[in-house]
C-alpha positions in Angstrom: 44.4 119.1 94.9 47.4 121.3 94.4 45.2 124.4 93.8 43.2 123.6 96.9 46.4 123.4 99.0 47.5 126.7 97.7 44.1 128.1 98.7 44.6 126.7 102.2 47.9 128.5 102.5 46.6 131.8 101.3 43.5 131.4 103.6 45.8 131.0 106.6 47.9 134.0 105.6 44.7 136.0 105.4 43.6 134.8 108.9 46.9 136.0 110.4 46.6 139.6 109.0 42.9 140.5 109.0 39.8 140.1 111.1 36.8 138.4 109.7 34.4 140.7 107.8 31.0 141.4 109.3 28.1 139.7 107.5 24.4 140.2 107.3 23.5 136.6 108.4 22.0 135.2 111.6 22.8 131.8 113.2 20.1 129.4 114.4 20.6 126.6 116.9 18.2 123.8 115.8 15.8 122.7 118.5 14.3 119.3 118.9 11.5 118.7 116.3 12.4 121.6 114.1 12.7 121.1 110.4 14.2 123.3 107.6 10.6 124.1 106.7 9.6 125.3 110.2 12.8 127.3 110.5 12.3 128.9 107.1 8.8 129.9 108.2 10.0 131.3 111.5 12.5 133.6 109.8 10.3 134.4 106.8 12.8 133.0 104.3 12.6 130.2 101.8 13.9 126.7 102.4 16.2 127.0 99.3 17.8 130.1 100.8 18.7 128.1 103.9 20.0 125.2 101.8 22.2 127.6 99.8 24.0 128.6 102.9 23.9 125.2 104.6 24.2 122.6 101.8 24.6 119.8 104.3 21.1 120.5 105.6 19.7 118.8 102.5 20.8 115.5 104.2 18.8 116.3 107.3 19.2 118.4 110.4 19.5 117.4 114.1 19.1 119.1 117.5 21.9 121.6 118.2 23.0 121.9 114.6 23.9 125.5 113.8 22.4 126.9 110.6 23.2 130.2 108.9 20.1 132.2 108.2 20.0 135.1 105.7 18.6 138.3 107.2 16.7 139.2 104.0 15.3 136.8 101.3 12.3 135.9 99.3 9.3 135.7 101.6 7.8 132.9 99.5 8.0 129.3 100.7 7.9 126.7 98.0 8.6 123.2 96.9 9.7 122.0 93.5 8.8 119.0 91.3 10.5 117.7 88.2 8.2 117.9 85.1 10.7 117.3 82.3 14.4 116.9 81.4 16.8 118.7 79.1 19.9 117.1 77.6 23.0 119.3 77.9 26.4 118.6 76.2 29.2 119.9 78.4 31.4 122.5 76.7 35.0 123.5 77.5 35.5 125.3 80.8 32.0 124.6 81.9 31.5 123.6 85.5 28.6 122.1 87.4 28.1 125.4 89.1 27.9 127.4 85.8 25.6 124.8 84.2 23.3 124.9 87.3 23.2 128.7 87.2 22.4 128.6 83.4 19.4 126.4 83.9 18.2 127.8 87.2 18.8 124.6 89.2 21.2 123.6 91.9 24.4 121.4 91.6 22.6 118.8 93.8 19.7 118.8 91.3 22.1 117.9 88.5 24.0 115.2 90.5 20.7 113.6 91.6 19.9 112.7 88.0 23.5 112.1 86.9 24.7 109.9 89.8 28.1 109.2 88.4 28.9 112.9 89.1 29.0 112.1 92.8 32.3 110.3 92.3 33.5 111.4 88.8 34.7 114.8 87.4 32.6 116.6 84.8 34.3 116.4 81.4 34.0 118.2 78.1 31.6 116.3 75.8 29.7 114.7 78.6 25.9 114.5 78.0 24.0 115.1 81.2 20.3 115.4 82.1 19.1 118.7 83.5 15.8 118.5 85.4 13.1 121.0 84.5 11.4 122.1 87.7 8.0 123.6 88.4 7.7 125.6 91.7 4.7 125.0 94.0 4.0 127.7 96.6 3.0 126.2 99.9 0.1 128.0 101.4 0.0 127.6 105.2 -3.1 128.2 107.2 -3.2 129.2 110.8 -5.4 126.6 112.5 -6.6 129.1 115.0 -7.5 132.1 112.8 -7.9 130.4 109.4 -5.8 133.1 107.8 -3.7 132.1 104.9 0.0 133.1 104.7 1.0 135.8 102.2 2.4 134.1 99.1 3.8 137.2 97.4 4.2 137.6 93.7 4.1 134.2 91.9 5.7 133.2 88.6 3.4 132.5 85.7 4.1 128.7 85.8 3.5 128.4 89.6 0.6 126.6 91.1 -0.8 127.1 94.6 -2.0 124.2 96.6 -2.3 122.9 100.2 0.4 120.1 100.7 -1.1 118.4 103.7 -4.0 116.2 104.6 -5.2 114.3 107.7 -4.5 110.8 108.8 -6.6 108.9 111.4 -4.4 106.6 113.5 -5.4 102.9 113.2 -4.7 100.0 115.6 -1.0 99.0 115.7 0.2 102.2 113.9 3.2 103.9 115.3 5.0 107.2 114.7 7.7 105.3 112.8 5.1 103.5 110.6 3.2 106.7 109.8 6.4 108.7 109.0 7.5 105.8 106.7 4.1 105.7 105.0 4.3 109.4 104.0 8.1 109.5 103.4 9.0 112.0 106.1 11.2 111.9 109.2 10.0 111.5 112.8 11.1 115.1 113.4 9.0 116.4 110.5 5.9 114.4 111.6 6.3 115.9 115.1 6.7 119.4 113.7 3.5 119.0 111.8 1.8 117.8 114.9 3.2 119.4 118.0 0.5 117.7 120.2 1.6 114.2 119.2 3.4 113.2 122.4 5.5 110.1 122.8 2.8 107.5 122.0 -0.2 107.5 119.6 -3.8 107.0 120.5 -6.0 105.0 118.2 -8.3 107.4 116.4 -6.0 110.4 116.8 -6.0 112.8 113.8 -2.6 113.8 112.4 -1.6 116.3 109.7 0.5 114.5 107.1 1.8 115.1 103.5 -0.6 114.5 100.6 1.3 111.7 99.0 1.9 108.2 100.4 5.1 106.3 99.6 3.9 103.0 101.0 0.4 101.7 101.6 0.7 100.4 105.2 1.8 102.2 108.4 2.2 98.9 110.3 4.7 96.1 110.3 4.9 92.7 111.9 7.1 93.6 114.9 8.0 90.0 115.4 9.9 90.0 112.1 10.8 93.6 111.4 12.1 96.8 113.1 11.9 100.4 112.0 15.2 102.2 111.5 15.8 106.0 110.9 18.6 106.8 108.5 21.2 109.0 110.0 23.0 111.9 108.3 25.7 110.8 105.8 24.6 107.2 106.0 24.5 105.2 102.8 23.9 101.7 101.7 27.5 100.6 102.4 27.3 101.8 106.0 24.0 99.9 106.5 25.6 96.8 105.0 28.3 97.1 107.7 25.8 97.6 110.4 23.1 95.2 109.4 24.6 92.8 106.9 22.0 93.8 104.3 22.7 94.6 100.7 21.3 97.5 98.8 19.0 95.2 96.9 17.7 93.6 100.1 17.0 97.0 101.6 15.2 98.3 98.5 13.1 95.2 98.3 11.6 96.0 101.7 11.6 99.8 101.1 11.0 100.5 97.3 11.1 104.3 97.8 14.8 104.0 98.8 15.8 103.0 95.2 16.8 106.6 94.4 19.1 106.7 97.4 19.0 107.1 101.2 18.2 110.4 102.9 18.7 111.4 106.5 15.4 110.8 108.5 14.1 108.2 106.1 12.3 105.4 107.9 13.3 101.9 106.8 11.7 98.6 107.5 14.5 96.1 108.3 14.5 92.4 109.5 14.9 92.1 113.3 18.6 91.7 114.3 17.9 90.1 117.7 19.5 91.0 121.0 23.0 90.8 119.8 23.0 94.3 118.4 23.7 95.6 115.0 27.4 96.3 114.9 29.5 94.0 112.7 32.0 93.4 115.4 31.3 93.0 119.1 34.7 94.4 119.8 34.0 97.7 118.1 32.3 100.6 119.9 30.3 103.1 117.9 30.4 106.5 119.7 28.1 108.2 117.2 25.1 106.9 119.2 26.5 107.7 122.6 26.6 111.5 122.4 25.2 113.3 125.4 27.4 116.3 125.9 26.5 118.9 123.3 28.6 121.8 124.7 30.8 123.4 122.1 34.1 121.5 121.8 37.2 123.7 121.6 40.1 122.1 119.8 43.5 123.6 119.0 45.4 122.0 116.1 49.1 122.7 115.8 50.6 122.0 112.4 53.9 123.0 110.7 52.7 125.2 107.8 55.6 127.7 108.2 53.5 130.5 106.6 56.5 132.9 106.6 57.6 131.1 103.4 54.2 131.5 101.6 54.0 134.1 98.9 50.9 136.3 98.6 51.6 137.2 95.0 53.2 134.2 93.3 51.3 131.0 92.6 54.4 129.6 91.0 56.5 130.2 94.1 53.8 128.4 96.2 53.7 125.5 93.8 57.5 125.2 94.2 57.0 125.3 97.9 54.6 122.4 97.8 56.8 120.4 95.5 59.8 120.8 97.7 58.3 120.5 101.2 57.1 117.0 102.2 56.3 118.3 105.7 54.0 121.1 104.3 52.2 118.6 102.2 51.6 116.2 105.1 50.4 119.1 107.2 47.9 120.3 104.6 46.6 116.7 103.9 46.2 116.2 107.7 44.4 119.6 108.0 42.0 118.7 105.2 41.0 115.6 107.2 40.6 117.7 110.4 38.1 120.0 108.6 36.1 117.0 107.4 36.0 115.6 110.9 34.6 118.9 112.2 31.9 118.8 109.5 31.0 115.2 110.4 30.8 116.1 114.1 28.5 119.0 113.2 26.2 116.5 111.4 26.0 114.6 114.7 24.9 117.8 116.6 28.3 118.7 117.9 29.5 122.3 117.6 33.2 122.7 117.2 35.4 125.7 117.9 38.5 124.9 115.8 41.7 127.0 116.1 44.6 126.3 113.8 48.1 127.3 115.0 51.2 127.4 112.8 54.2 125.9 114.7 56.6 126.5 111.8 58.0 123.1 112.7 60.0 124.7 115.6 59.8 123.8 119.3 60.5 127.4 120.2 57.4 128.5 118.2 55.3 125.9 120.1 56.4 127.3 123.4 55.7 130.8 122.2 52.2 129.9 121.0 51.3 128.2 124.3 52.8 131.1 126.4 50.9 133.7 124.5 47.6 131.8 124.1 44.7 131.1 126.5 44.3 127.3 126.8 42.0 127.4 129.9 38.9 126.4 128.0 40.6 124.1 125.4 39.3 120.5 125.4 42.2 119.0 123.6 45.2 119.9 121.5 46.0 117.8 118.3 49.6 118.1 117.3 52.3 119.2 116.8 53.2 116.6 114.2 56.8 116.1 115.3 57.0 113.9 118.4 59.6 116.1 120.1 57.4 119.2 119.7 54.3 117.3 120.8 56.1 116.2 124.0 57.1 119.9 124.6 53.5 121.0 124.2 52.3 118.3 126.6 54.8 119.3 129.3 53.9 123.0 128.8 50.1 122.2 129.2 50.5 119.7 131.9 49.5 122.1 134.7 46.4 123.2 132.8 45.6 119.4 132.3 44.9 119.9 128.6 45.1 116.6 126.7 47.7 116.7 123.9 47.3 114.1 121.1 50.4 113.2 119.1 48.9 112.3 115.7 51.6 110.7 113.6 54.6 109.4 115.5 54.8 105.9 117.0 58.0 106.6 118.9 57.8 106.4 122.7 57.9 109.8 124.3 58.3 111.2 127.8 55.2 113.3 127.7 53.2 114.2 130.8 50.0 112.6 132.2 48.1 114.6 129.6 50.0 113.0 126.6 48.2 110.7 124.2 50.2 108.6 121.7 47.5 108.1 119.1 49.8 105.8 117.0 50.3 102.2 118.4 54.0 101.6 119.2 56.2 99.2 117.3 56.4 97.0 120.4 52.6 96.7 120.5 52.3 95.8 116.8 55.1 93.2 117.1 53.3 91.6 120.1 50.0 91.7 118.1 51.7 89.8 115.3 53.2 87.3 117.6 49.7 86.6 119.1 48.3 86.1 115.6 51.0 83.6 114.7 50.7 81.7 117.9 46.9 81.5 117.6 47.0 80.2 114.0 50.2 78.2 113.5 49.0 74.8 114.6 50.0 72.2 112.0 52.1 74.7 110.0 55.8 74.2 109.1 57.3 77.3 110.6 60.5 78.7 109.0 62.4 81.6 110.6 64.7 83.7 108.5 66.5 86.5 110.4 69.7 88.5 109.7 72.3 89.3 112.2 70.7 92.6 113.2 67.5 90.8 114.2 68.9 88.5 116.9 66.3 89.6 119.4 63.4 88.9 117.1 65.0 85.5 116.1 65.3 84.4 119.7 61.8 85.5 120.5 60.4 83.5 117.6 62.5 80.5 118.5 61.2 80.6 122.0 57.6 80.9 120.8 58.0 78.2 118.2 60.5 75.7 119.5 59.9 73.3 116.5 60.4 76.0 113.9 63.3 75.7 111.5 65.8 78.5 111.6 67.5 79.6 108.3 70.4 82.1 108.6 71.5 84.1 105.5 74.9 83.3 104.0 77.8 85.7 104.7 76.8 87.7 101.6 73.4 88.3 103.3 71.3 86.4 100.8 70.0 82.8 100.3 70.0 80.3 97.5 66.9 78.5 96.4 68.3 75.2 97.7 68.6 76.7 101.2 64.8 77.2 101.3 63.8 74.1 99.5 65.6 72.0 102.2 63.4 73.5 104.9 60.0 73.0 103.1 57.4 70.4 104.1 55.9 68.8 101.0 52.5 68.2 102.7 51.9 70.9 105.4 51.5 74.7 104.8 54.9 76.4 105.0 54.9 79.7 107.0 58.0 81.8 106.6 58.6 84.6 109.1 61.2 87.1 107.8 63.0 89.4 110.2 65.1 91.9 108.3 65.4 95.5 107.4 67.9 94.8 104.6 66.1 95.5 101.3 68.6 93.1 99.4 67.8 90.1 101.7 64.1 90.9 101.7 64.0 91.1 97.9 66.1 88.0 97.6 63.7 85.9 99.9 60.6 87.1 98.2 62.0 86.3 94.8 63.1 82.8 95.9 59.7 82.0 97.5 57.8 83.2 94.3 60.0 80.9 92.2 59.1 77.7 94.1 56.9 75.1 92.4 53.2 75.9 92.7 52.6 72.7 94.7 54.6 74.2 97.6 52.1 76.1 99.8 54.1 79.1 101.2 52.9 82.1 103.1 55.2 85.0 104.1 55.0 86.9 107.4 57.0 89.7 109.2 56.8 91.2 112.6 57.6 94.7 111.2 56.8 95.9 107.7 59.8 98.3 107.3 60.7 100.4 104.3 62.7 97.4 103.0 59.4 96.1 101.6 59.1 99.3 99.5 62.3 98.4 97.7 61.9 99.0 93.9 62.7 95.3 93.1 59.8 94.1 95.2 56.5 93.8 93.3 53.1 93.9 95.1 52.0 91.0 92.8 54.8 88.9 94.3 53.7 89.8 97.9 50.1 88.9 96.9 51.1 85.4 95.7 52.7 84.8 99.1 49.7 86.3 101.0 52.2 88.5 102.7 50.9 89.3 106.2 52.1 92.0 108.6 51.0 94.2 111.5 49.9 97.7 110.7 48.7 100.9 112.2 46.6 101.6 109.1 44.0 99.7 107.0 43.2 100.7 103.4 39.7 101.5 102.3 37.7 99.8 99.6 37.4 101.9 96.5 34.4 100.0 95.3 32.5 100.5 98.6 34.0 103.7 100.1 33.0 105.0 103.5 31.0 108.2 103.7 34.2 110.2 104.5 36.0 108.9 101.4 33.0 109.8 99.2 32.6 113.2 100.8 36.3 113.9 100.5 36.4 112.9 96.8 33.4 115.1 96.1 34.9 118.1 97.9 38.5 117.9 96.8 38.4 115.9 93.5 40.9 113.3 94.7 40.8 110.3 97.1 42.2 111.0 100.6 45.7 109.8 101.3 46.7 108.2 104.6 47.6 111.6 106.2 44.2 113.0 105.3 42.5 109.9 106.7 44.7 110.1 109.8 43.6 113.7 110.3 40.0 112.7 110.1 40.2 109.7 112.3 42.2 111.2 115.1 40.0 114.4 115.2 36.7 112.6 114.8 37.5 110.1 117.5 38.5 112.9 119.8 35.3 114.9 119.2 33.0 111.9 119.7 34.8 111.0 122.9 34.3 114.6 124.1 30.6 114.3 123.0 30.0 111.3 125.3 31.8 112.6 128.4 32.9 115.7 130.2 36.6 115.3 129.2 38.8 113.1 127.1 40.1 111.5 130.3 36.6 110.3 131.1 36.2 108.7 127.7 39.1 106.2 128.0 37.5 103.2 129.6 35.4 101.9 126.7 34.2 98.3 126.3 36.1 98.0 123.0 37.9 99.7 120.2 36.7 102.7 118.1 37.3 102.5 114.4 36.8 104.9 111.5 38.2 105.0 108.0 41.8 103.8 108.3 42.6 103.7 112.0 41.2 102.4 115.3 41.8 103.4 118.9 42.0 101.8 122.3 43.7 104.0 124.9 45.4 102.5 128.0 47.6 104.1 130.6 51.2 103.9 129.7 53.8 105.4 132.0 52.4 108.8 132.9 50.3 109.2 129.7 48.2 107.2 127.4 49.1 104.7 124.5 46.9 103.5 121.7 46.8 99.7 121.8 44.8 99.0 118.7 46.2 97.9 115.3 45.6 95.6 112.4 46.9 92.4 110.9 46.8 93.0 107.2 47.4 90.6 104.2 47.9 91.1 100.5 45.1 89.5 98.6 45.2 87.9 95.2 43.6 91.0 93.6 46.3 93.2 95.2 43.8 94.5 97.7 44.9 94.7 101.3 42.7 92.5 103.5 42.1 93.0 107.2 42.8 89.6 108.6 42.4 90.5 112.3 
C-alpha cells in the first residue's frame, strides 16, 4: 500500500503541473438495451478490445455507463472457449499480468480458474491453472440483405459458426424466463430482438443463443420470483437481501455454481409483500436512482504536495512515515475513488475534482476564491472541522453543500453544512436508550470517577434502583468493593464512566477476576481512548461482552462486502476505517444526488442508509444538518465486534 500511496502523491503533482495528454480513444454513453457485443459491432472493434479499456464491463453494463472505445482495433468479433488447461509454477518476480501476457490470456481468465487469487496475493512457487482458449469468430448476418459480415484473416485454430438460433415463445414464458434459460441478461435478449416490446406473445419467434443453461423458461409464480443480478453483487449481498445461502441459490440455479455475473437471471423463493431488505429501517438508494445528470464533486484533502519530492522515493517514504494526516488523507482518497467507481456501475457519471488544502484555512479560502463552484453538487472536506466550517461559510451564498467527513465536534457551519459523523451527545443518548430498553431484571451498577459527575447523575436518574460505586481516593477499586454490589442470581450490568486509563484497566481486571458463576457485562456511554490502554486486552473485553456506542461498525473478513473485496483486489490490503469512511460518505452523497435534484432534497428518507462501516440519517440541527445514525457494538467471544443494535 505504501507504493500505491507514493503513486497517488506523484500523480497529484503531475496533475498540478501538466495538462492531460491527448488520446486516440472515443467515449460511448451506453443506451438502454445495448450490450458490449452490440457496441463492439457498432464501432467495428472486438469485445475484448472494449474489455481491455473497461475491465468493469465484464461484470455487465447499464444505461448511461461511459465506455472508452479504441479508435482502431481488430475488426474481428469473436468469443472464446476453454478447451484445455496448462499448469504453471510461479517464478520469482512473476506477476499475474506477466503470466497472462505469456500465455495470451487475461488476468481475469487466470483468476476465474484459480479463485483464491481474488483475495490472495500471487506467491513464488504457487501452482496455478492456465486456461487454453480457442477463438470462435462470430459471423453475423444482416436479416434484410442476407450479407455476412467480414471476418477478416482467421488464425489456423479458429472455427467459424453462427452462435444464435430461434426460440418460439410458449404459454406462460416471460422475458425473464427465456433470458434465464439461455444464460443471458434481459438487455442482451432485447438487443438480439429489438422488436420484443414489453410483453411477449405466445408463438413469437425470438433469436437466442445456441446453448441452454436450464431446460424450462417458466416457473411457478406462486412460489418463485425472477431476480436479475446487479453489478458487483455476490452471494454475500444476496444473503443479506434475501436470507438465502450460496448453496440454496445454487440449488435453484445450478449454472450459478461458478459465480454470479451482472445480468444473470435467478429463480428465488417469493419474499412476500414485506420486501427484501434485511432491515425495514434501512433504505437502499441503489434502486431509487432517477437523476442521471453528471454529479460534480469537489474533495478537499490536506495532501500538502509542496513537501512531496519528484525524485526521491526515500524522501516520500519518510514523509508517509512521519505524517499521520497525510496517511489519513490518502486512505480517505482511496475510498473516494472506489465510491466513484461503484457509482459508475450504477449508471452515475461523476466529475471528481481533488483540491489540496495543505491543511491550512488560508489555502481553503484561496481555493474557493479562485475556483468556480457554481455547478458543484457537493464539497466533501476539508478533513479538519475548523477548515470545513470555513468552507461552508465561504460557499453559503452559492448554497453548495459541504460535508465534514471525519470530525464529530459540533461546528457553527452555515445552512449548507453537513456533519456526517454523529455527535458524542447523540451516541450517548443512543446508548442510554439501549440500556433503558434492555435493563429490566438486571442488577445495575454505576462506576463513575469525579470528572464524570454529569454522566453519573444522568444514570442515577434513569436507573433509580442502580447501585453507585465511587472509586477510592487513589482512583481505583478493590475486588471486595465490586463483590459487595453483585447480585448472586440476576445478571449484573456494570456501566463505567471514566476517561482515566488506570481506573478503566483496574475495573476490567477486577471484573475478569470474578468467579465464573457471577454473570457480569460491562457497558460505557463513551468508548474513549482509555480503552486502548496497553494493559487492556481485547480478550478481557470479550469475556465481559463489552458494549458501547459507536460511529463505526467493523466488517466481516469471512463474508466481506463487495467494496472490501474490490479494495483488497485493487490495493492488496484490506481497507482501514479511513478508506471505508471515504467510500461510505462519498457513495452515500452520490446516491442521494442520483435520486433527487440536490442533496437538500434527499434528506427526508423513510430510514437510514448504510454501507460498509457507517450509516447516515440526516436531520436539521441549528442552521445545518447532523447525522443521527450510529451503532451499539459488543465484543463477541471470538473477538469479533457484533452489531447489537
